[in-house]
C-alpha positions as CSV (number, residue, x, y, z in Angstrom):
1,X,108.7,106.4,85.9
2,X,112.4,105.6,85.3
3,X,113.4,102.2,83.8
4,X,114.7,101.1,87.2
5,X,111.4,101.9,88.9
6,X,109.4,100.0,86.2
7,X,107.3,97.2,87.6
8,X,107.3,93.6,86.3
9,X,104.6,91.0,86.6
10,X,105.5,87.5,87.9
11,X,105.2,86.2,84.3
12,X,107.5,88.9,83.0
13,X,110.1,88.2,85.7
14,X,109.9,84.4,85.0
15,X,110.5,85.0,81.3
16,X,113.3,87.5,82.1
17,X,115.1,85.0,84.4
18,X,114.3,82.0,82.4
19,X,112.6,80.1,85.2
20,X,109.0,78.8,85.6
21,X,106.4,80.9,87.4
22,X,106.1,78.2,90.0
23,X,109.8,78.6,90.9
24,X,109.2,82.3,91.6
25,X,106.2,81.5,93.8
26,X,108.4,78.9,95.7
27,X,111.2,81.5,96.1
28,X,108.7,84.1,97.3
29,X,107.3,81.6,99.9
30,X,110.8,80.8,101.1
31,X,112.0,84.4,100.8
32,X,114.8,83.4,98.5
33,X,114.0,85.3,95.3
34,X,113.9,89.0,94.4
35,X,111.8,91.1,96.7
36,X,108.3,91.6,95.4
37,X,105.2,93.3,96.7
38,X,101.4,93.1,96.3
39,X,99.3,95.5,94.3
40,X,95.9,94.3,95.3
41,X,95.9,90.6,94.5
42,X,98.9,90.9,92.1
43,X,102.6,90.5,92.8
44,X,104.9,93.0,91.2
45,X,108.7,93.4,91.2
46,X,110.7,96.6,90.7
47,X,113.3,96.3,88.0
48,X,115.9,97.9,90.4
49,X,115.2,95.3,93.1
50,X,115.6,92.5,90.6
51,X,118.9,93.8,89.4
52,X,120.2,94.2,92.9
53,X,119.1,90.6,93.7
54,X,120.9,89.3,90.5
55,X,124.1,91.1,91.6
56,X,123.9,89.5,95.1
57,X,123.5,86.1,93.4
58,X,126.5,86.7,91.2
59,X,128.6,87.8,94.2
60,X,127.5,84.8,96.2
61,X,128.4,82.4,93.4
62,X,131.8,83.9,93.1
63,X,132.5,83.5,96.8
64,X,131.0,80.1,97.2
């Protein structure tokens, strides 16, 4: 598995982004945050999807 394909837990992503876990759950509910998917009962995020989401956020903040 390449680093871009590596999966992150919701706790790891929260720590990486510096936001509370609850914020990620809210973003997920509102479809605002990075795309995640379920593995059984657990939510996982691909590192490449997170990086793409961050880039889109940066572009949007520059435009807006």
